[in-house]
C-alpha positions in Angstrom: 20.5 9.7 -14.3 24.1 8.5 -14.1 23.1 6.0 -11.4 20.7 4.4 -13.7 23.3 4.0 -16.4 25.6 2.4 -13.9 22.9 0.0 -12.8 22.2 -0.9 -16.4 25.9 -1.7 -16.9 25.8 -3.9 -13.8 22.6 -5.6 -14.9 24.1 -6.4 -18.3 27.3 -7.7 -16.6 25.2 -10.0 -14.3 23.2 -11.2 -17.3 26.4 -12.0 -19.2 27.9 -13.8 -16.2 24.7 -15.8 -15.8 24.7 -16.7 -19.5 28.3 -17.9 -19.3 27.5 -20.0 -16.2 24.3 -21.3 -17.7 22.4 -19.8 -14.8 19.1 -18.5 -16.1 17.7 -15.3 -14.5 14.6 -15.7 -12.4 11.8 -14.3 -14.5 9.0 -12.3 -12.8 5.4 -12.8 -13.6 5.2 -9.4 -15.2 7.3 -6.4 -16.0 7.7 -3.4 -13.7 9.1 0.1 -14.2 10.9 2.4 -11.7 10.2 6.1 -12.1 11.9 9.1 -10.4 10.4 12.5 -9.6 12.4 15.3 -8.2 10.1 18.1 -7.0 12.7 19.8 -4.8 13.3 22.6 -7.4 10.1 22.9 -9.4 10.1 25.2 -12.4 7.7 28.1 -12.2 4.5 27.3 -14.1 5.4 23.7 -14.7 2.5 21.2 -15.0 2.1 18.5 -12.4 4.3 15.5 -13.3 6.6 17.6 -15.5 9.6 16.3 -13.5 8.6 12.7 -13.6 11.1 10.5 -15.4 11.0 6.8 -16.4 14.2 5.2 -15.1 14.2 1.4 -15.8 11.9 -1.5 -16.7 12.8 -4.9 -15.3 11.4 -8.4 -15.4 13.8 -10.6 -13.4 14.7 -10.9 -9.7 18.4 -10.2 -10.5 17.6 -6.9 -12.2 15.3 -5.8 -9.3 18.0 -6.4 -6.6 20.7 -4.7 -8.7 18.5 -1.6 -9.3 17.3 -1.5 -5.7 20.7 -1.9 -4.1 22.3 0.8 -6.3 19.6 3.3 -6.7 16.0 2.9 -5.6 16.3 3.2 -1.8 14.4 6.0 -0.2 17.5 6.8 1.9 19.1 8.1 -1.3 16.2 10.5 -2.0 16.3 14.3 -1.6 13.5 16.0 0.3 10.5 16.5 -2.0 11.6 13.6 -4.3 9.8 10.4 -5.0 10.4 6.9 -6.3 7.6 5.0 -8.1 7.4 1.4 -9.1 4.5 0.6 -11.4 3.4 -2.2 -13.6 5.0 -1.7 -17.0 2.8 0.3 -19.4 1.2 2.3 -16.6 2.4 5.8 -15.9 2.2 7.0 -12.3 -0.3 9.7 -13.2 -4.1 9.9 -12.5 -4.5 10.7 -16.2 -3.3 7.2 -17.1 -6.4 5.1 -18.1 -5.4 2.4 -15.7 -5.4 4.9 -12.8 -8.2 7.2 -13.8 -10.9 5.4 -11.9 -8.7 4.5 -9.0 -7.3 5.8 -5.7 -4.6 5.0 -3.2 -4.0 3.5 0.2 -1.6 5.9 2.0 0.3 6.2 5.2 2.6 8.7 6.9 5.9 7.8 8.4 8.1 9.9 10.6 11.4 8.0 10.1 13.1 7.4 6.7 14.2 3.9 8.0 10.5 2.9 8.3 9.8 4.2 4.8 12.8 2.2 3.5 11.7 -1.1 5.1 8.1 -0.8 4.2 8.9 0.3 0.6 11.1 -2.8 0.2 8.4 -5.1 1.7 5.8 -3.7 -0.7 8.1 -4.0 -3.7 8.8 -7.6 -2.9 5.1 -8.3 -2.4 4.3 -6.7 -5.7 6.9 -8.4 -7.9 6.4 -11.7 -6.0 2.6 -11.6 -6.7 1.6 -11.8 -3.0 -1.6 -9.9 -3.6 -4.5 -12.1 -4.7 -5.9 -9.0 -6.4 -2.6 -8.1 -8.1 -4.4 -7.1 -11.4 -6.1 -4.3 -9.4 -2.8 -2.8 -8.2 -1.1 -0.1 -10.4 2.0 0.5 -8.3 3.6 2.0 -5.2 5.1 5.5 -4.5 7.7 6.4 -1.8 7.8 10.2 -1.0 10.4 11.9 1.1 9.2 15.2 2.7 10.7 17.7 5.1 8.8 16.5 8.2 7.0 13.3 7.3 7.5 10.7 4.6 4.7 9.0 2.7 4.0 5.6 1.2 1.1 5.1 -1.2 -0.3 2.0 -2.9 -2.3 3.0 -6.1 -5.2 0.8 -7.2 -7.5 0.7 -10.2 -11.2 0.5 -9.1 -12.0 2.9 -6.2 -15.7 2.3 -6.4 -15.4 -1.3 -5.2 -15.0 -0.8 -1.5 -14.9 -4.5 -0.5 -12.1 -5.1 -3.0 -10.1 -2.1 -1.9 -10.5 -3.0 1.8 -9.2 -6.5 1.1 -6.1 -5.0 -0.7 -5.6 -2.5 2.2 -5.8 -5.2 4.9 -3.3 -7.4 3.0 -0.9 -4.5 2.5 -1.1 -3.5 6.2 -0.3 -7.1 7.1 2.7 -7.3 4.6 4.3 -4.1 5.9 3.4 -4.9 9.6 1.8 -1.4 10.1 -0.1 -1.1 13.4 -1.9 2.3 12.8 -4.7 3.0 10.4 -4.1 3.4 6.7 -6.5 5.5 4.7 -7.9 5.0 1.2 -8.7 8.1 -0.9 -10.5 8.1 -4.2 -8.9 10.3 -6.8 -11.8 12.5 -7.8 -10.5 13.8 -11.2 -14.0 14.3 -12.6 -15.6 15.5 -9.3 -17.9 12.5 -9.3 -17.9 12.2 -5.5 -18.1 14.6 -2.7 -14.9 14.7 -0.7 -15.1 12.7 2.4 -18.0 10.6 1.3 -18.1 6.9 2.4 -17.4 5.7 -1.1 -14.4 7.8 -1.6 -12.6 7.5 1.8 -12.2 4.6 4.2 -9.7 3.1 6.5 -8.4 -0.3 7.7 
């Protein structure tokens, strides 16, 4: 992505300026990785996730804002494309060991402006460690679709309903969302019947 290369140049420039001015970058608690997935023109027979690309790993506040401002805004996405921001070392795939036993809180939004604001609020909450259960969160996905946009918060342990409900309520509070959000267990091994209480709940 040419935009990523441009952002990398800008980040390097900011780091050099900070070094010259003795201003240390503001280090985050952990590293995070932005991913990009363009499903607008899928190749016939391609496996799920074949178009997923790692874009940039960051660990400072300055890097985050530079990347967000230049690239990772949902308003820049094509229809059927997605941005992901996950903890470094975790791929945004259910096959990843950190995600395999998990699920996601998800909501549907009709306006891209709502997606953009809630995506940013979620990103700031994640990198700012606003969740008490931050170790249980894998990352967040913003999806632009033809009619309705989606936002999803991926977590690690779907079987712990009390824990997931706490995370869901906190996320709902952070993004100031008034409707219900739904938690779905990713049933990769068909361990649960779809729609069962342990695999789907709302806050």
